[in-house]
N, C-alpha and C positions, 0 to 999 in steps of 0.2 A: 504494500500500500504506500503510495506517495502522497503524504498529507498535503503538500503544497498544491499538487494538481487537484486534489479533492476540494481544498478550500477555494481555489480559483474557480472551480466549477460551481461551487455553492455561493459565490460572491455576486450573483446576479439574481434579482428578484423574480424574473420570469422563469429562470431555470429552477429556482426553489419552488415556484408555483407548480411547474410541471411535475416535479417529484411529489408534491403534496397531492395533486390530482391523480397521479398514477398509483397512489396508495389505495385509493378506492375509485377505480376508473368508471365503474357502472354508475356512480353518482355524478360524474362530471362530464362524461362524453356520450355522444350518440353512437350506439354500436354499429359496426359494419355487419351486414347480414351474414349469419353463420359463423361469426368470430366471437369466441368467449374472451372478453377483455381481461378477465382475471387470470386466465392461463396463457393467452397469446399476447395480449397487450393492445395498444392503440397505434394507429398509423399517423404519419406526419400530417396528413390532411385534417385529422381530428384535432390535433394539437394546434395547427394553424388556425382553424376555425375558432377554437376556444380562446386563443390568445389574440385573435384579430390582428395577425401580422402576416408578412409574406412567408411563403413556403421556404424560401432560402434561409431566412432568419430562423424559423422554427427548426429546420434541418440542422443548421449550425449549432443551435442550443442543444439539440438532442445528441449531436455528434460529440460535443464537449462533455456532456453527462456520460456518454458511453465510454469515451477515452478515460474518464476518471474512474470508470468501473461501477458507476451508480445505477446504470440501466443496461439491459441486455436487448438484443435484437433477434427477431426471427423473420425470415423472408418466406412469404407465402404468395406464390404467383408474382404479380407485379408490385405487391405491397410489402413494405418492411414494417414490422410491428415492434413497438417498444414497450418494455415493462421494467419495473424496478428490480434491481438485484438485491433482494432482501438480505442475503448473506453478507454482501459487501457493506450494506448500510449498517448492519449489526456490528461488523468489524469496526466501522468508523465510530459508532457509538461507544464501543468498548475502548477504543483508542482514546477518545476524548475523555471518557471517564477515568482512564488510567493517568492521562497526562495532566488533567485539570483537577 
């Protein structure tokens, strides 16, 4: 775990909001037909619509969160779905608890 990269990823309000929404995606996103958001995740268009921003900006935010290890991706057909990596988030929480 690279704490600096994690903190950089978390230093943006929109990226934090994405992580919060992905914790309970069924409450915050309109589902894609046939996709279980809890197990598969949400696609960039769902995040784009929710944040009311361009797809390129949403993709960039998701990419930063992915590189930091906070979210995982799964490709199905032409869509890439994003969901939280709960294991990495737990590791971050344990790290913070230990350090602070």
